[in-house]
C-alpha atoms as a printed R data frame, in Angstrom:
    type eleno elety resid chain resno       x      y       z
1   ATOM     1    CA   MET     A     1  -0.041  0.094  -0.006
2   ATOM     2    CA   SER     A     2   2.891  2.390   0.379
3   ATOM     3    CA   ASN     A     3   3.444  2.434  -3.372
4   ATOM     4    CA   ILE     A     4   0.169  4.230  -4.069
5   ATOM     5    CA   LYS     A     5   0.309  7.888  -5.335
6   ATOM     6    CA   LEU     A     6  -2.731 10.147  -5.290
7   ATOM     7    CA   SER     A     7  -2.928 13.358  -7.272
8   ATOM     8    CA   ILE     A     8  -5.625 15.818  -8.289
9   ATOM     9    CA   ASP     A     9  -6.341 15.597 -11.991
10  ATOM    10    CA   LYS     A    10  -8.942 18.254 -12.344
11  ATOM    11    CA   MET     A    11 -10.701 20.805 -10.117
12  ATOM    12    CA   VAL     A    12 -13.864 22.833 -10.461
13  ATOM    13    CA   ILE     A    13 -14.375 26.146  -8.699
14  ATOM    14    CA   GLU     A    14 -17.588 28.306  -8.778
15  ATOM    15    CA   TYR     A    15 -17.810 32.090  -8.577
16  ATOM    16    CA   LYS     A    16 -21.124 33.344  -7.277
17  ATOM    17    CA   ASP     A    17 -22.998 36.501  -8.371
18  ATOM    18    CA   VAL     A    18 -20.813 37.341 -11.416
19  ATOM    19    CA   HIS     A    19 -22.669 40.270 -13.115
20  ATOM    20    CA   TRP     A    20 -23.323 40.211 -16.787
21  ATOM    21    CA   LYS     A    21 -21.797 43.734 -17.234
22  ATOM    22    CA   PHE     A    22 -18.547 42.227 -16.127
23  ATOM    23    CA   PHE     A    23 -18.879 38.931 -17.965
24  ATOM    24    CA   ASN     A    24 -19.816 40.190 -21.442
25  ATOM    25    CA   PRO     A    25 -16.502 42.240 -21.971
26  ATOM    26    CA   PHE     A    26 -14.529 39.639 -20.022
27  ATOM    27    CA   LYS     A    27 -15.480 36.891 -22.484
28  ATOM    28    CA   ARG     A    28 -14.873 39.227 -25.459
29  ATOM    29    CA   ASN     A    29 -11.410 40.002 -24.190
30  ATOM    30    CA   ILE     A    30 -10.675 36.334 -23.587
31  ATOM    31    CA   CYS     A    31 -11.757 35.351 -27.032
32  ATOM    32    CA   ASP     A    32  -9.650 38.075 -28.626
33  ATOM    33    CA   TYR     A    33  -6.640 37.331 -26.521
34  ATOM    34    CA   TYR     A    34  -6.563 33.537 -26.762
35  ATOM    35    CA   GLY     A    35  -8.275 33.337 -30.243
36  ATOM    36    CA   VAL     A    36 -11.169 31.197 -29.034
37  ATOM    37    CA   THR     A    37 -14.905 31.259 -29.789
38  ATOM    38    CA   GLU     A    38 -17.564 30.973 -27.270
39  ATOM    39    CA   SER     A    39 -20.047 28.346 -27.507
40  ATOM    40    CA   ILE     A    40 -23.611 28.652 -26.381
41  ATOM    41    CA   GLY     A    41 -25.439 25.628 -24.869
42  ATOM    42    CA   LYS     A    42 -28.682 24.633 -26.508
43  ATOM    43    CA   THR     A    43 -30.131 22.444 -23.834
44  ATOM    44    CA   ASP     A    44 -32.295 23.128 -20.706
45  ATOM    45    CA   TRP     A    45 -29.561 21.939 -18.304
46  ATOM    46    CA   GLY     A    46 -25.970 22.865 -17.506
47  ATOM    47    CA   PHE     A    47 -24.497 26.280 -18.433
48  ATOM    48    CA   LYS     A    48 -25.355 28.611 -21.308
49  ATOM    49    CA   TYR     A    49 -22.032 30.085 -22.116
50  ATOM    50    CA   HIS     A    50 -18.781 28.227 -22.529
51  ATOM    51    CA   LEU     A    51 -15.117 29.213 -23.222
52  ATOM    52    CA   ASN     A    52 -12.426 26.658 -23.796
53  ATOM    53    CA   ILE     A    53  -8.914 28.060 -23.410
54  ATOM    54    CA   GLU     A    54  -5.783 26.036 -24.284
55  ATOM    55    CA   SER     A    55  -2.267 27.314 -24.094
56  ATOM    56    CA   SER     A    56   0.674 26.022 -26.172
57  ATOM    57    CA   HIS     A    57   1.894 23.747 -23.452
58  ATOM    58    CA   GLU     A    58  -1.215 21.757 -22.475
59  ATOM    59    CA   ALA     A    59  -2.547 24.119 -19.972
60  ATOM    60    CA   TYR     A    60  -6.319 24.531 -20.216
61  ATOM    61    CA   LEU     A    61  -9.162 26.449 -18.617
62  ATOM    62    CA   HIS     A    62 -12.775 25.776 -19.213
63  ATOM    63    CA   ILE     A    63 -15.208 28.642 -18.269
64  ATOM    64    CA   SER     A    64 -18.936 28.100 -17.935
65  ATOM    65    CA   TYR     A    65 -21.387 30.981 -17.194
66  ATOM    66    CA   GLN     A    66 -25.089 31.257 -16.471
67  ATOM    67    CA   PRO     A    67 -26.687 27.913 -15.323
68  ATOM    68    CA   TYR     A    68 -29.971 27.250 -17.042
69  ATOM    69    CA   HIS     A    69 -31.619 26.479 -13.610
70  ATOM    70    CA   GLU     A    70 -30.876 29.908 -12.120
71  ATOM    71    CA   THR     A    71 -33.703 32.509 -12.248
72  ATOM    72    CA   LYS     A    72 -33.467 35.300 -14.767
73  ATOM    73    CA   SER     A    73 -31.269 38.100 -13.419
74  ATOM    74    CA   PHE     A    74 -28.050 40.054 -14.237
75  ATOM    75    CA   LYS     A    75 -25.992 37.972 -11.795
76  ATOM    76    CA   HIS     A    76 -25.049 34.305 -12.355
77  ATOM    77    CA   SER     A    77 -22.677 31.660 -11.293
78  ATOM    78    CA   LEU     A    78 -19.546 31.070 -13.243
79  ATOM    79    CA   ARG     A    79 -17.375 27.936 -13.116
80  ATOM    80    CA   ILE     A    80 -13.845 27.178 -13.986
81  ATOM    81    CA   GLU     A    81 -12.373 23.795 -14.582
82  ATOM    82    CA   THR     A    82  -8.612 23.067 -14.847
83  ATOM    83    CA   HIS     A    83  -5.728 21.098 -13.533
84  ATOM    84    CA   PRO     A    84  -4.305 22.573 -10.339
85  ATOM    85    CA   ASP     A    85  -0.972 22.987 -11.937
86  ATOM    86    CA   TYR     A    86  -2.368 25.331 -14.523
87  ATOM    87    CA   LEU     A    87  -3.831 27.743 -12.061
88  ATOM    88    CA   PRO     A    88  -0.690 30.101 -12.297
89  ATOM    89    CA   GLU     A    89  -0.932 30.177 -16.062
90  ATOM    90    CA   PHE     A    90  -4.412 31.871 -15.746
91  ATOM    91    CA   LYS     A    91  -3.737 34.125 -12.770
92  ATOM    92    CA   HIS     A    92  -4.850 37.198 -14.482
93  ATOM    93    CA   ILE     A    93  -8.204 35.597 -15.355
94  ATOM    94    CA   LEU     A    94  -8.616 34.273 -11.836
95  ATOM    95    CA   ASP     A    95  -7.794 37.616 -10.269
96  ATOM    96    CA   ALA     A    96 -10.403 39.411 -12.415
97  ATOM    97    CA   LEU     A    97 -13.036 36.759 -11.312
98  ATOM    98    CA   TYR     A    98 -12.018 37.118  -7.582
99  ATOM    99    CA   GLN     A    99 -12.645 40.864  -7.926
100 ATOM   100    CA   ASN     A   100 -16.083 40.461  -9.483
101 ATOM   101    CA   ALA     A   101 -17.708 37.649  -7.544
102 ATOM   102    CA   SER     A   102 -19.547 37.696  -4.175
103 ATOM   103    CA   SER     A   103 -18.022 34.294  -3.060
104 ATOM   104    CA   ILE     A   104 -15.831 31.477  -4.375
105 ATOM   105    CA   TRP     A   105 -16.871 27.898  -3.826
106 ATOM   106    CA   PHE     A   106 -15.080 24.600  -4.242
107 ATOM   107    CA   VAL     A   107 -17.280 22.311  -6.329
108 ATOM   108    CA   ARG     A   108 -15.366 19.078  -6.975
109 ATOM   109    CA   CYS     A   109 -12.050 17.486  -8.003
110 ATOM   110    CA   ASP     A   110 -10.992 14.314  -9.840
111 ATOM   111    CA   VAL     A   111  -8.453 12.329  -8.006
112 ATOM   112    CA   ALA     A   112  -5.993  9.950  -9.794
113 ATOM   113    CA   CYS     A   113  -4.512  6.910  -8.218
114 ATOM   114    CA   GLU     A   114  -1.262  5.301  -9.434
115 ATOM   115    CA   CYS     A   115  -0.841  1.903  -7.957
């Protein structure tokens, strides 16, 4: 049992009450800077807006905004998903989200086991 190694493969964090007036220019800047296109969900579950950022050395950040289950308002939840090692790569994005959310919540993580 001493040869088992555990590591976190992915983590999901949610930012609460992110205002649309912040998110709209935020997503445009991300799309311009990283050369990505937003995708808009077409279902009645999950999140409406999605941005998938990939850098040149495998770092990634997935951003989801406005859950379908939330009532209509101008403030919505925003989730990020990434590997913990990639957090420093996206510090400028995370700092902006920190400044524009009422609270930050840990949602889940995937744990890898090497036996």
